[in-house]
C-alpha positions as CSV (number, residue, x, y, z in Angstrom):
1,X,-34.3,-84.1,73.2
2,X,-37.7,-82.5,72.7
3,X,-36.2,-80.4,69.8
4,X,-35.3,-83.6,68.0
5,X,-38.8,-84.9,68.5
6,X,-40.4,-81.8,67.0
7,X,-38.0,-82.0,64.1
8,X,-38.9,-85.6,63.5
9,X,-42.6,-85.1,63.7
10,X,-42.3,-82.3,61.1
11,X,-40.2,-84.5,58.9
12,X,-42.5,-87.4,59.2
13,X,-45.2,-85.9,56.9
14,X,-42.9,-84.5,54.3
15,X,-39.8,-86.7,54.1
16,X,-36.9,-85.2,52.2
17,X,-35.3,-86.9,49.3
18,X,-33.5,-90.2,50.0
19,X,-29.7,-90.2,50.0
20,X,-29.3,-92.1,46.8
21,X,-27.0,-92.2,43.8
22,X,-30.0,-92.5,41.6
23,X,-30.6,-89.2,39.6
24,X,-33.7,-87.1,40.4
25,X,-35.7,-86.2,37.3
26,X,-38.0,-83.2,37.4
27,X,-39.8,-82.3,34.2
28,X,-36.9,-83.0,31.9
29,X,-34.1,-81.9,34.2
30,X,-31.7,-84.2,35.9
31,X,-30.4,-83.6,39.4
32,X,-28.1,-85.2,41.9
33,X,-29.4,-85.5,45.5
34,X,-25.9,-85.1,46.9
35,X,-24.8,-81.9,45.1
36,X,-28.1,-80.2,44.0
37,X,-30.6,-80.6,46.8
38,X,-31.3,-76.9,46.9
39,X,-31.8,-76.7,43.1
40,X,-34.2,-79.7,43.2
41,X,-36.4,-78.0,45.9
42,X,-36.2,-74.6,44.1
43,X,-37.4,-76.3,40.9
44,X,-40.3,-78.0,42.7
45,X,-41.3,-74.8,44.6
46,X,-41.3,-72.9,41.3
47,X,-44.1,-75.0,39.8
48,X,-47.5,-73.5,40.3
49,X,-49.3,-75.5,43.0
50,X,-53.1,-75.5,42.9
51,X,-55.0,-77.0,45.8
52,X,-58.6,-77.2,47.1
53,X,-59.8,-73.7,48.1
54,X,-62.7,-72.4,50.1
55,X,-64.8,-69.2,50.1
56,X,-64.4,-68.4,46.5
57,X,-67.3,-66.8,44.5
58,X,-70.1,-69.3,44.0
59,X,-69.6,-71.3,40.8
60,X,-72.3,-70.3,38.3
61,X,-73.6,-67.7,40.9
62,X,-75.4,-70.2,43.1
63,X,-73.1,-73.3,43.1
64,X,-70.3,-74.4,45.5
65,X,-67.9,-71.9,47.1
66,X,-65.3,-74.6,47.7
67,X,-64.0,-77.6,45.7
68,X,-62.9,-79.7,48.7
69,X,-63.6,-83.3,48.1
70,X,-64.4,-83.1,44.4
71,X,-61.9,-80.7,42.7
72,X,-58.6,-82.6,42.9
73,X,-58.4,-83.7,39.3
74,X,-59.5,-80.2,38.2
75,X,-56.6,-78.8,40.2
76,X,-54.2,-81.3,38.7
77,X,-55.4,-80.2,35.2
78,X,-54.7,-76.6,36.2
79,X,-51.2,-77.6,37.4
80,X,-50.2,-79.4,34.2
81,X,-51.7,-76.6,32.1
82,X,-50.0,-73.9,34.2
83,X,-46.7,-75.6,33.6
84,X,-47.4,-75.3,29.8
85,X,-48.1,-71.6,30.3
86,X,-44.9,-71.1,32.4
87,X,-42.8,-72.8,29.6
88,X,-44.6,-70.6,27.0
89,X,-44.3,-67.2,28.8
90,X,-41.5,-67.6,31.3
91,X,-39.4,-70.5,30.1
92,X,-38.4,-73.8,31.8
93,X,-35.5,-72.2,33.5
94,X,-37.6,-69.6,35.3
95,X,-37.6,-69.8,39.1
96,X,-39.9,-68.5,41.8
97,X,-38.0,-67.0,44.8
98,X,-40.0,-66.1,47.9
99,X,-40.1,-62.3,48.4
100,X,-38.5,-61.5,45.0
101,X,-40.4,-59.2,42.7
102,X,-41.7,-61.3,39.8
103,X,-42.2,-60.1,36.2
104,X,-45.6,-59.2,34.9
105,X,-45.9,-62.3,32.7
106,X,-45.7,-64.4,35.9
107,X,-48.8,-62.7,37.3
108,X,-50.5,-62.9,34.0
109,X,-50.0,-66.7,34.1
110,X,-51.2,-67.0,37.7
111,X,-54.2,-64.8,37.1
112,X,-55.4,-67.2,34.4
113,X,-56.0,-69.8,37.1
114,X,-57.4,-67.6,40.0
115,X,-60.8,-68.8,41.5
116,X,-63.1,-66.4,39.8
117,X,-65.4,-66.8,36.8
118,X,-63.5,-64.6,34.3
119,X,-60.1,-66.3,34.6
120,X,-59.3,-68.5,31.5
121,X,-58.7,-71.7,33.4
122,X,-60.4,-71.1,36.8
123,X,-62.2,-73.9,38.7
124,X,-65.3,-71.9,37.7
125,X,-64.6,-72.2,34.0
126,X,-63.5,-75.9,34.2
127,X,-66.6,-76.9,36.2
128,X,-69.0,-75.1,33.9
129,X,-67.3,-76.2,30.7
130,X,-67.5,-79.8,32.1
131,X,-71.2,-79.6,32.0
132,X,-71.0,-79.9,28.2
133,X,-68.9,-83.1,28.8
134,X,-71.7,-84.6,30.8
135,X,-70.3,-83.7,34.3
136,X,-72.5,-81.9,36.7
137,X,-70.8,-79.3,38.9
138,X,-69.2,-80.9,41.9
139,X,-68.8,-84.3,40.1
140,X,-65.4,-86.0,40.0
141,X,-63.5,-85.9,36.7
142,X,-61.1,-88.4,35.2
143,X,-57.8,-87.3,33.6
144,X,-59.3,-87.3,30.1
145,X,-62.4,-85.2,30.9
146,X,-60.2,-82.5,32.4
147,X,-57.9,-82.6,29.3
148,X,-60.9,-82.2,27.0
149,X,-62.2,-79.3,29.0
150,X,-58.9,-77.5,29.1
151,X,-58.5,-77.9,25.4
152,X,-61.9,-76.1,24.9
153,X,-60.9,-73.3,27.4
154,X,-57.5,-72.7,25.7
155,X,-59.3,-71.5,22.6
156,X,-60.3,-68.3,24.5
157,X,-56.7,-67.7,25.7
158,X,-55.5,-65.6,22.8
159,X,-52.6,-64.3,24.9
160,X,-51.0,-67.8,25.0
161,X,-52.2,-68.8,21.5
162,X,-51.7,-72.5,22.1
163,X,-52.5,-75.5,19.9
164,X,-53.9,-78.1,22.2
165,X,-54.0,-81.7,20.9
166,X,-55.5,-84.7,22.8
167,X,-54.2,-87.9,21.3
168,X,-57.0,-90.5,21.3
169,X,-56.9,-94.3,21.0
170,X,-53.3,-94.5,22.3
171,X,-52.1,-93.0,19.0
172,X,-50.3,-89.8,18.3
173,X,-50.7,-88.8,14.6
174,X,-47.9,-86.5,13.5
175,X,-49.7,-85.2,10.5
176,X,-52.7,-84.1,12.6
177,X,-50.4,-82.2,15.0
178,X,-48.5,-80.4,12.2
179,X,-51.8,-79.4,10.6
180,X,-53.0,-78.0,14.0
181,X,-49.7,-76.1,14.8
182,X,-48.8,-74.7,11.3
183,X,-51.8,-72.4,11.2
184,X,-51.0,-69.5,8.9
185,X,-53.5,-67.3,10.6
186,X,-51.9,-64.7,12.8
187,X,-53.8,-64.1,16.0
188,X,-57.0,-62.2,15.6
189,X,-56.4,-58.5,16.3
190,X,-52.9,-57.6,17.6
191,X,-54.5,-55.7,20.4
192,X,-56.1,-58.8,21.8
193,X,-52.7,-60.4,22.4
194,X,-50.0,-57.7,22.6
195,X,-47.6,-60.2,24.1
196,X,-47.4,-61.9,20.7
197,X,-46.4,-58.8,18.7
198,X,-42.8,-59.0,19.8
199,X,-42.3,-62.7,20.3
200,X,-44.1,-64.5,17.6
201,X,-41.9,-67.4,16.4
202,X,-41.8,-68.4,12.8
203,X,-40.7,-72.1,13.0
204,X,-38.6,-71.2,16.0
205,X,-37.0,-68.1,14.4
206,X,-37.8,-64.6,15.8
207,X,-40.1,-62.7,13.5
208,X,-38.4,-61.4,10.4
209,X,-40.1,-59.7,7.5
210,X,-38.4,-61.9,5.0
211,X,-39.7,-65.0,6.8
212,X,-43.2,-63.9,7.3
213,X,-44.2,-64.6,3.7
214,X,-42.5,-67.9,3.4
215,X,-42.8,-69.9,6.6
216,X,-46.0,-70.9,8.3
217,X,-46.6,-69.9,11.9
218,X,-46.0,-72.6,14.5
219,X,-48.3,-72.4,17.4
220,X,-46.8,-73.7,20.6
221,X,-48.2,-77.2,21.2
222,X,-49.7,-78.7,24.3
223,X,-50.0,-82.4,23.7
224,X,-52.0,-84.5,26.2
225,X,-52.2,-88.2,25.9
226,X,-54.9,-90.1,27.9
227,X,-53.7,-93.6,28.6
228,X,-54.8,-96.7,30.4
229,X,-51.7,-98.7,31.5
230,X,-53.4,-101.8,32.9
231,X,-56.8,-102.8,34.2
232,X,-56.7,-102.3,37.9
233,X,-53.0,-101.6,38.5
234,X,-50.2,-100.4,36.3
235,X,-48.6,-103.1,34.1
236,X,-44.9,-103.2,35.1
237,X,-43.9,-103.3,31.4
238,X,-44.9,-99.6,31.1
239,X,-42.8,-98.4,34.0
240,X,-39.5,-97.7,32.1
241,X,-41.4,-95.9,29.4
242,X,-43.2,-93.8,31.9
243,X,-39.9,-92.8,33.6
244,X,-38.5,-91.8,30.2
245,X,-41.4,-89.3,29.7
246,X,-40.1,-87.4,32.8
247,X,-36.6,-87.3,31.2
248,X,-37.7,-85.5,28.0
249,X,-37.1,-81.7,28.0
250,X,-40.7,-81.3,26.6
251,X,-42.2,-83.0,29.7
252,X,-45.2,-81.4,31.4
253,X,-45.6,-84.4,33.7
254,X,-48.5,-86.7,34.3
255,X,-52.0,-86.3,35.9
256,X,-53.8,-89.3,37.3
257,X,-55.1,-91.0,40.4
258,X,-58.1,-92.7,41.8
259,X,-61.4,-90.9,42.6
260,X,-60.7,-88.5,45.4
261,X,-56.9,-88.8,45.2
262,X,-55.7,-87.2,42.0
263,X,-52.0,-86.0,41.9
264,X,-49.8,-84.0,39.5
265,X,-46.7,-86.1,38.9
266,X,-43.6,-84.0,38.0
267,X,-40.7,-86.5,38.2
268,X,-39.2,-89.6,39.7
269,X,-36.3,-90.9,41.7
270,X,-35.5,-94.6,41.7
271,X,-38.8,-96.5,41.9
272,X,-40.7,-93.5,43.3
273,X,-42.8,-90.8,41.6
274,X,-42.5,-87.2,42.8
275,X,-45.8,-85.3,42.9
276,X,-47.6,-82.2,44.0
277,X,-50.8,-83.0,46.0
278,X,-53.9,-80.8,45.7
279,X,-55.5,-82.2,48.9
280,X,-55.0,-79.2,51.1
281,X,-57.8,-76.7,51.6
282,X,-56.6,-73.1,51.5
283,X,-58.7,-69.9,51.6
284,X,-59.4,-68.3,48.3
285,X,-56.9,-65.6,47.4
286,X,-58.1,-62.0,46.8
287,X,-55.8,-59.4,45.2
288,X,-54.2,-57.1,47.8
289,X,-55.0,-53.3,48.2
290,X,-52.3,-52.5,45.6
291,X,-54.0,-54.9,43.2
292,X,-51.0,-57.3,43.6
293,X,-51.8,-60.9,44.1
294,X,-50.4,-62.6,47.2
295,X,-48.8,-65.7,45.6
296,X,-47.0,-67.7,48.3
297,X,-49.9,-70.2,48.7
298,X,-49.5,-71.1,45.0
299,X,-46.0,-72.6,45.6
300,X,-45.4,-75.8,47.5
301,X,-42.6,-74.8,50.0
302,X,-41.9,-78.2,51.5
303,X,-40.2,-81.2,50.0
304,X,-42.7,-82.8,47.5
305,X,-44.6,-86.0,48.1
306,X,-43.4,-89.4,46.8
307,X,-45.0,-92.7,46.1
308,X,-44.0,-96.0,44.6
309,X,-44.6,-96.1,40.8
310,X,-46.3,-99.5,41.3
311,X,-49.1,-97.8,43.2
312,X,-50.0,-95.5,40.3
313,X,-53.6,-95.9,39.1
314,X,-53.5,-97.1,35.5
315,X,-55.7,-94.3,34.2
316,X,-53.5,-91.2,33.5
317,X,-52.8,-88.4,31.0
318,X,-49.3,-87.6,30.0
319,X,-48.4,-84.1,28.9
320,X,-45.7,-82.5,26.6
321,X,-45.0,-78.9,25.5
322,X,-43.3,-78.2,22.2
323,X,-42.7,-74.5,21.8
324,X,-41.3,-74.8,18.3
325,X,-41.5,-77.2,15.4
326,X,-37.9,-78.2,16.2
327,X,-39.0,-79.2,19.7
328,X,-41.8,-81.3,18.2
329,X,-39.4,-83.0,15.7
330,X,-37.0,-83.7,18.6
331,X,-39.8,-85.2,20.7
332,X,-40.8,-87.5,17.8
333,X,-37.2,-88.7,17.5
334,X,-37.0,-89.4,21.3
335,X,-40.3,-91.4,21.2
336,X,-39.0,-93.5,18.3
337,X,-35.8,-94.2,20.2
338,X,-37.8,-95.2,23.2
339,X,-39.4,-98.0,21.3
340,X,-35.9,-99.6,21.1
341,X,-35.3,-99.6,24.8
342,X,-35.2,-103.1,26.1
343,X,-37.9,-104.1,28.6
344,X,-39.9,-100.9,27.9
345,X,-43.4,-101.4,26.4
346,X,-44.6,-98.3,24.4
347,X,-47.5,-96.6,26.1
348,X,-48.7,-95.2,22.8
349,X,-48.0,-95.4,19.1
350,X,-46.5,-92.6,17.1
351,X,-47.6,-92.7,13.4
352,X,-47.2,-90.3,10.5
353,X,-50.8,-90.6,9.2
354,X,-54.1,-91.6,10.6
355,X,-54.4,-95.4,10.2
356,X,-57.2,-96.3,7.8
357,X,-59.1,-98.3,10.4
358,X,-59.6,-95.1,12.5
359,X,-62.0,-93.7,9.9
360,X,-64.3,-96.7,10.3
361,X,-66.4,-95.9,13.4
362,X,-67.9,-99.5,13.3
363,X,-64.7,-100.9,14.6
364,X,-65.5,-99.4,18.0
365,X,-69.2,-99.9,17.6
366,X,-69.6,-96.1,17.7
367,X,-72.1,-94.1,15.8
368,X,-70.4,-91.9,13.1
369,X,-71.4,-88.7,14.9
370,X,-70.0,-89.8,18.3
371,X,-67.7,-87.1,19.5
372,X,-64.1,-87.6,20.7
373,X,-65.2,-86.9,24.2
374,X,-67.8,-89.7,24.1
375,X,-65.2,-92.1,22.8
376,X,-62.8,-91.0,25.4
377,X,-65.2,-91.4,28.3
378,X,-66.2,-94.8,27.1
379,X,-62.6,-96.0,26.7
380,X,-60.5,-94.5,29.4
381,X,-62.3,-92.8,32.2
382,X,-62.0,-94.4,35.5
383,X,-64.8,-92.6,37.2
384,X,-67.1,-95.6,37.6
385,X,-64.2,-98.0,38.1
386,X,-66.1,-100.7,36.3
387,X,-64.3,-101.8,33.2
388,X,-65.4,-103.9,30.3
389,X,-62.7,-105.5,28.2
390,X,-63.6,-104.8,24.6
391,X,-62.5,-107.3,22.0
392,X,-61.7,-105.3,18.9
């Protein structure tokens, strides 16, 4: 029986999916454990998995060469953003198969996250941009800080040409998002982003000379919503709504977790969340002799981790990706329907226009020049774990 023993000890750490009639939801896709186990695992393995790394070039030239112990939320931010880039450049149906030659766009996405100073969304860029948000290098981030930093870094990524919106104060304002995404400005200098020349979408339609003059350009939207779903533990009333977020085709998942244990949640089954865990330290990856990047360590090739939804830390950020205006309109309709689901408390409000009280900074005792980032730190971040209940 020693073979069984070895098998069991291997299974112990990464238990496979339970045999359940409950559907498994992964980022807007519904699966059955009984008939689609391989498809579930392939979908999970195809997500980009970012973990702690060691022996990368020193951050800022003289800083840390590893993010073990402090970088888990930064890695989760990379994962949720990488999923947006995968949807943008490869599509939600794209799959990674070990040993199979991948297309160039896949390596372009992966290279945007490699641990070196000139990658768009590297740990180096996130840590250094975070200094502007009041975080010293090596300090733990909350979900909202990482969202703010990624939004700033995305402005340099002309290849992806994303509109990133962070919805503050538990409110998504449709008018703000439309204004952000319907920018008439084509990307600066076609040479800077050749990928866009052929696949620019005009309101979801392939480019057409007749349309160019009439329709505004819709920039693909990454919507991040920082939320606090309870004081010290998640309020049960939000659980159904949270599950529905994973059912939407626009889902990018959820980042969250307590200090030192942030996770990237990609789906759920029954009462358990399915997540990718960044808490494994791997050596930094260098391009091979051929210039090709060895990519196996960026894909989680064992069954994903699971935890009870009730154990989720209440401080999270939920993400959605809307490639076209039609995707955004569809998302709005789904959110409105969700408010009608019995026993589901809305996690945030969807409104057409900015409510008038938002423009009055005194409501929140904030100075008029207080930045969104300051408001956000004050409201949501769980870094210091000491919460004051504000009476508005």
